[in-house]
Steps between C-alpha positions, in 0.01 A plus 500: 500500500650837396522802733270693259229233517515498880435878509200489260169618640143506371526842324798381290319179407201708398723725290662209323172327418267791432732794430424699814430480871141384546405448861186516713587829678537668160178363350183676385521870419858542614667406169295770324592754765867400474485535120365857526774588755765380255343667196473841659796477735777403259579847356371725231500228233210259535600134461871567433676245281804475728668206675363605838293778654550725800174574680390792707282360777241709684371342822205729585558386856388838644163481321453134576577549869257793511224259400598164653746565784332554841818672628507759220438781747862453615646531149773767497382641166137534607536856630669609176200397293191559716467833677135500609328317786471176309205559266712502183691194618178303562354606168812398309517171686145414392572601141818294475336197659261491202800461269619174651594215273270211588647228720297191395370264766563748778260722695732604780663842500853442364827628636638797310770285332237251385276763340568654163329771297333416172695689232223733390762767431871477422586664835321221688728229358723381778734222615499270803631642829496409864651582838789273588612641835302392810642797690436759229183458298601801289789306351333407172673301229386430146516131407314230314233349725205460261657628175705184473584467133196409290469857379874512431466206263204665326694828471802324345278317249352836390817707486693235304230460236680422175216645286584872489159643392319307774753614760450861393123451519532367854729787601248746365221321681679529831580860419132577451372292797533792741434868413801719426359776719490421873154461648400620846545142629841486334610820676373378833672161463822670398503720810445197725772301318753769574461424874562128447793278402637514146794312354672487161691183412873543463515171305254324272206339674623147554163325497422650159849438372480130583153452352505301179302556185421208271377696195256217440132509407412557865709819517342608171152452644587727794647772279202490259258524791679793659512690171126456455410588858704822493356582158144538635545873555126550460451327833569658842859465617390308807347230272831460320699496826275240656511289183882524496525370853259212437657413165851497654385260773323278252797483265731400785281201600495404131881511518497270799268260324673496159855487629424233755371284214806581289735419787325164555469431124122464536206646305393848613176465699200726443299724732146362494255770619153428631305813409149391597510263790213294357701187419660312787712300258654817359574636847667179613710490185601863555605410856714218361647741246619725782643206701681375186665838444605542862640146500691570181657817646603318817644209300696739274673690783571181697641331187716800416635522856575129489686531173725759667545285812345785702362295784506765773222727369226539767166348411324834547699644204340243267160570655548873444574446130187288467306753709582778254279336241182446702532824702543708182218312327269566798596866518426574135174302523611206293403280792163484672635559848806510728379224728321170467478311175640712221425490129578725207248767399510836329416786734451854372852619588686244291227502228548874444874455485474218249270705279726810511804277432332313215322780312652799327362841597186582305469153347260210547592132501248224422416309816602165362836644389549650847434162659698280262792713384558727800376331817585145391769552238711763680388480865430129546148558635227251404144631488312367196465188296793564261750550783365194676536295184857616445580408864345151472238589760212380285605139567375540861255791485202552270537781249170660617669584830750719321236657282312600815828626648568708193152653510519573870827690453340698213215601731746618763707690247188668358400618853853637550496694171764279341286331235231619261256263338388630158305192400462137599816418300707811564658574835790744520749563781623855565562757771225731378285446810783608733518861370 
């Protein structure tokens, strides 16, 4: 056993198998938030085509402690910001609390280091930070706690896009995502950020530097989806931001699924979604689909570790890699729940992201093309009869089950403004109903 193999840990195994660090603590919305931090914190040039990137990291610890730290009244900067008897402070606290990024499966009030702001404006984008001194809670350091590397992989895939016109289109899309002129919220967030911790890397960000692109069809799917999402400039910026965060999470679990299969030299499994809940057979098969994927991921990382004679990796590291898949899927509403028996479904959050990623701005896509060529062909999602047939599912399930599933999804998309039915034979997918 070599010294290098003895020092291997779960994050390095994840990087070697999937291209980046995918772990439970960094699941869900965090890769999307990390991606935005890297896009807007790496200098004046968006998505630089350099070997590495140096990142300016804003912590927003002052604003986060204002909202979520019960000891904020003792903060040394408090008197420099608030000069009244506390009315402005309380008003601002209530305002900022409304901007919290959702923490799925949690109702308790988070600690300030656990809570993040949703990036409604560029000035609200911030990094992880926490207090590390028991004797001095004001000693704040910026470090990766939840922004663990999934977003770094996505960022590298985008900035090293070999297709120049698409790269320029994505750069322009990020450039137009936030207004050039600062809004009132931007100005407020900027003032609060000045009273918090800020760091600029002296060297290239190591997590991003070590992330590996494959330049395969999977990377192409992510780049195509991002270009389309950012191109929907007729939609509110918040719709594009939310879609980017959900699409990034979805693509990373696709990467886990595809690259696990590649590592094990096995066929790539599919994501079988139950959209109606009317057929118990379909739900049970969807549950098995999830278990198969989770088992494949676990087998792939164990097999890779074994091939490197890395026998000292803690069991929880493997569980965290596996946990990234189901926790991200649950967060973006690709699973029915966080607890109990889980199966694949298509909630509104991921459905909107898939439509924005699959349809060009101002265009319509026939529903059957959306199902067969985009959802199944590029995203590995089985909904209707054709996808089921291509996945050999019709040998165990009746085709009428998938026809019902297809129609149920169409009904849900119509209600969400994502599908228009012009006649019995013509159903078109678009973002027109979101404007």
